Every structure is written in C-alpha cells, then in structure tokens.
C-alpha positions as CSV (number, residue, x, y, z in Angstrom):
1,D,0.0,0.0,0.0
2,S,1.3,3.4,-0.8
3,D,-0.2,6.7,0.1
4,C,-0.7,9.7,-2.2
5,F,2.7,11.2,-1.3
6,A,5.0,8.4,-0.5
7,G,5.2,4.7,-0.9
8,G,5.4,1.8,1.5
9,S,4.3,0.9,4.9
10,D,6.8,3.3,6.5
11,S,5.7,6.5,4.6
12,F,5.7,9.8,6.5
13,N,1.9,9.8,6.7
14,R,1.7,6.3,8.1
15,Q,4.5,7.0,10.6
16,S,2.8,10.3,11.6
17,A,-0.6,8.5,12.0
18,A,1.1,5.9,14.3
19,L,2.9,8.5,16.2
20,Y,-0.2,10.5,16.9
21,Q,-2.1,7.3,18.0
22,N,0.7,6.5,20.4
23,L,0.7,10.0,21.8
24,A,-3.1,9.8,22.3
25,D,-2.8,6.4,24.0
26,D,0.0,7.7,26.2
27,Y,-1.9,10.8,27.2
28,M,-5.0,8.7,28.0
29,N,-3.0,6.8,30.5
30,L,-1.8,10.0,32.3
31,V,-3.5,11.4,35.4
32,A,-4.0,15.1,34.8
33,P,-4.2,17.5,37.7
34,S,-7.5,19.2,38.0
35,D,-6.2,22.6,36.7
36,L,-4.9,20.9,33.5
37,I,-8.0,18.8,32.6
38,D,-9.0,21.1,29.8
39,F,-5.5,21.2,28.3
40,H,-5.3,17.4,28.7
41,K,-8.6,16.8,26.9
42,Q,-7.8,19.2,24.1
43,T,-4.4,17.6,23.6
44,I,-5.9,14.1,23.4
45,S,-8.5,15.2,21.0
46,H,-5.9,16.9,18.8
47,F,-3.7,13.8,18.8
48,E,-6.7,11.6,17.9
49,K,-7.8,13.9,15.1
50,S,-4.2,14.1,13.8
51,H,-4.1,10.3,13.7
52,L,-7.3,10.2,11.7
53,V,-6.1,12.9,9.2
54,Y,-2.7,11.3,8.6
55,Q,-4.2,7.9,8.3
56,A,-6.7,9.1,5.8
57,V,-3.9,10.8,3.8
58,A,-1.9,7.5,3.9
59,D,-4.9,5.6,2.7
60,C,-6.0,8.1,0.0
61,F,-5.7,5.7,-2.9
62,K,-8.3,3.5,-1.1
63,D,-10.6,6.4,-0.4
64,P,-9.7,9.5,-2.4
65,V,-12.6,11.6,-1.1
66,K,-11.6,10.9,2.5
67,G,-8.0,11.7,1.6
68,Y,-9.0,14.9,0.0
69,L,-11.0,16.0,3.0
70,A,-8.1,15.1,5.3
71,I,-5.8,17.2,3.3
72,Q,-8.3,20.1,3.5
73,S,-8.3,19.8,7.3
74,L,-4.5,20.0,7.8
75,S,-4.6,23.8,8.3
76,S,-7.1,23.4,11.2
77,L,-4.7,20.9,12.8
78,V,-2.0,23.5,12.8
79,D,-4.4,26.1,14.2
80,K,-5.4,23.7,17.0
81,A,-1.8,22.9,17.8
82,K,-1.1,26.6,18.2
83,E,-4.1,27.0,20.5
84,I,-2.9,24.1,22.6
85,Q,0.6,25.5,22.8
86,S,-0.9,28.9,23.9
87,L,-2.8,27.1,26.7
88,L,0.3,25.4,27.8
89,E,2.3,28.6,27.8
90,K,-0.5,30.3,29.9
91,K,-0.3,27.4,32.4
92,Y,3.5,27.7,32.6
93,K,3.2,31.4,33.3
94,E,0.5,30.8,36.0
95,I,2.8,28.5,37.9
96,G,6.0,30.5,37.2
97,L,7.7,28.4,34.7
98,N,8.0,31.0,32.0
C-alpha cells in the first residue's frame, strides 16, 4: 500500500498516524491535575484527530474523497496545535515556569 505522497508501509503519513495514535494512547494513561484537565482533553482530542487525518492521507488511494477531506483539514490541525501551545504557555506562566 502506498499513500498519495510516499510509498510503502513506512511512509511519512503512516508514521505520523502511528505517532499520533501512540501519543493519544500515552496521554489517555496519564493522570492530569484538575487545573490541567481542559488542556489534557484538548491535547488528546488533537492527537486523535491528527491520527485520523494522517491515516486518511496515507490511505487516500483506497478512499480518495476521505484523503482529499483530510488534506483540507491540515490547516485546522495546525491552528489547534497553536491553540494548545498557547494554553500550555499560559499554564506555565501561571505556575511561574516561563
């Protein structure tokens, strides 16, 4: 299986999909302090969405419409990552780790 941009089972998109799934799984197993619950939930959601998007791009020859829609959503993933980063920076400042 090859995706739309690279070939083989170790393509960038397949590796990225697996990475984001592993990150989501790891975060699901963490206990978050009460003041970080919102950050924790948003981060897990972002990792899960990223997994789905990269997996869809990796499988775009099997489902071109899904692949196309996934590519269209890449910019929103970047926006969400920036939002999560801002939340983290805000928390760092709150606890004096700036």
